[in-house]
N, C-alpha and C positions, 0 to 999 in steps of 0.2 A: 423370472425371479432369480435364477441361478446367475444371470449376467450381473444383476444388481449386487448380489452377495459377493461375487468375485471382485467387483470394483471396491466394495467396502472393506474386503480383506486386505487391500493394499494399505489401509490406514490402521495402524496398531497404536499410534500415539499422535498427538496433535501436530507435531513438527513434520510428520509424514506429508502432510498437505503442502508444506513449503518444499520439502525434498522432491516431490513429484512435480513441482513447478519450476525447478532449476532450469535456467536458460530460456524461460518463457516470461512474458510481460505479466506483471502482477500489479495490483492496486494496494497502496498502503496508506491508511489514514493515521495521522500523527497528532500529538498534542499541539496546541497553538494554532489550530484551524489550518493545518498543512495537509495536503494530499499529494501523494506521489504515485506516478505511473512509470514503470520502468522494467527492464529485464533483470531478473535476479540471478546474480552470478555466484554468490556465496552467502552463508548464514551460520550462525552458531546457536547453541542452546538458550542464549540470552536474547535471541531475536535480533542481535546485531546483523546487519545485512550490507552487502555491496550490491548496489543497483547500477546498471548501465543505461544510457540513452534515456535519462529521466526527465519527465515533465513535472515540475513542481507547481502546484497551485496553492496560493496563500489567500485566505479570505479574512478581511479586516472590517470591523464595524466601528463607526464613529457616529457621534451625535453632533449635528449642525447646531451650533449655539444660537444662531439667529432664528432659525425656523423649528427647532426641537425635532427635526426629522432625523431618523436613523439612516445613515448612509452605509451601504455595504459595497465594499470594493474587492475585487479579486485581481491578483497579479499572477502572471505565469512566467516561468523561465525554463529553459532546458539546460540540463547539466549532463556532461559526457559520462562521468563516473562519480558516484556518491556513496559515502559510508553513512549508514543510518544506525544510530545507537538504539539498542533495543528498548530502553526505558522510555523512549518517546512514542513507541508504536502502540496504537489503540486497536487496529484492525488490519488484517491481511486477507486479501481476497485473491484467489488464484485466477488464471485465465478462464474464460467461459469455454467449456468443452461441449461440443454437440455431437450427437450420434448415439 
């Protein structure tokens, strides 16, 4: 129990989660069905972030007018360095830590 409490004491405010993830790969879910995975280099109190080695996945939904079927498409691209404006961020997930 002491080990768990020691880990929790590293977190005094929500942004500590991001601070402890600096220079590690994180997952960011954004508005507009965008998902980002990349290494976080910098952030501020507004959740503006600079990510490196980013993989962006964009999911789009369309309706086929002929068959009325919903078509879901995903497109991926890699970006060397990306500035993410904080007001588009929905969720930030730190790297999975084992041990």
